[in-house]
C-alpha positions in Angstrom: 301.5 235.5 -64.7 299.7 234.4 -67.8 298.2 236.9 -70.2 294.9 234.9 -70.6 293.2 232.5 -68.2 290.8 229.7 -69.0 287.3 230.4 -67.6 287.3 227.1 -65.7 289.4 224.1 -64.8 287.9 222.1 -67.7 288.1 224.9 -70.3 291.2 224.0 -72.3 290.5 226.2 -75.2 292.7 229.1 -74.2 296.5 229.0 -74.7 298.3 231.1 -72.2 301.6 232.9 -72.6 302.9 230.7 -69.7 302.0 227.6 -71.8 303.9 228.9 -74.8 306.9 229.8 -72.7 307.2 226.2 -71.4 307.9 224.8 -74.9 311.6 225.5 -74.9 311.9 223.9 -71.4 310.9 220.5 -72.8 312.9 218.2 -74.9 311.7 217.0 -78.3 311.2 213.6 -76.7 308.9 215.1 -74.0 306.9 216.8 -76.7 306.7 213.5 -78.6 305.4 211.9 -75.4 302.6 214.4 -75.2 301.6 213.8 -78.8 301.7 210.0 -78.2 299.5 210.3 -75.1 297.1 212.6 -77.0 296.9 210.2 -79.9 296.5 207.0 -77.8 294.0 208.4 -75.2 295.0 207.2 -71.8 297.7 204.7 -72.5 299.9 202.5 -70.3 303.6 203.2 -70.4 304.2 200.1 -72.5 301.8 201.4 -75.2 303.6 204.7 -75.3 306.9 202.9 -75.6 305.6 200.8 -78.5 304.1 203.9 -80.2 307.4 205.7 -80.2 309.8 202.8 -80.8 309.7 203.3 -84.6 311.0 206.9 -84.2 313.6 206.2 -81.5 316.4 203.7 -82.0 316.7 202.9 -78.3 313.8 203.6 -76.0 314.2 201.9 -72.6 312.5 202.3 -69.3 315.3 204.5 -68.0 314.5 207.1 -70.6 310.7 206.7 -70.8 309.5 206.8 -67.2 311.7 209.7 -65.9 310.5 211.8 -68.8 306.9 210.9 -68.1 307.4 211.8 -64.5 308.7 215.3 -65.5 305.5 215.8 -67.5 303.4 214.7 -64.6 305.3 217.0 -62.2 304.8 219.9 -64.5 301.1 219.3 -64.7 300.9 218.3 -68.4 300.0 214.7 -67.8 298.0 212.9 -65.1 299.3 209.5 -63.9 296.7 207.0 -62.7 297.3 203.6 -61.1 295.6 200.8 -63.1 296.9 198.1 -60.8 300.0 197.6 -58.6 302.4 197.4 -61.6 300.7 199.5 -64.3 299.9 203.2 -64.6 298.0 205.0 -67.3 298.8 208.5 -68.5 296.3 211.1 -69.7 296.8 214.6 -70.9 295.6 217.4 -68.6 294.0 220.6 -69.9 297.4 222.2 -69.5 299.0 219.4 -71.6 296.4 220.0 -74.4 297.2 223.7 -74.3 300.9 223.1 -74.6 300.3 220.9 -77.6 298.2 223.7 -79.2 300.9 226.3 -78.3 303.6 224.1 -79.9 301.5 223.8 -83.1 301.0 227.5 -83.2 304.7 228.1 -82.6 305.6 225.7 -85.5 303.0 227.3 -87.8 304.4 230.8 -87.1 307.9 229.7 -88.1 307.4 227.2 -90.9 303.8 227.7 -92.0 304.9 229.2 -95.2 306.5 225.9 -96.2 303.2 224.1 -95.6 301.3 226.6 -97.7 303.8 226.3 -100.6 303.2 222.5 -100.7 299.5 223.0 -101.3 299.9 225.3 -104.3 
């Protein structure tokens, strides 16, 4: 059970403890997929692949689409059919909360490094 609950389905401003606990369950690649989708809007799979190719030596369909499917199954991403061969992917409210929880988790652990750079 989460410690806080959003006030409505569209209220994505509250990060729950359940969202924060899901972070270790995801691979770095899956977190990168969430960020790519957030940055691109509602991209097609090919656009996500192109976005991440600079950071990953080998990014093929057998890695990309099963990981996208995991994020869809866990409710972080909505998959919509654009045509018979193409899907688009969009963050859900829960996906946005997980990105925020990941950011907060990183800030708690290495925020002091970021502060030192600004001095």
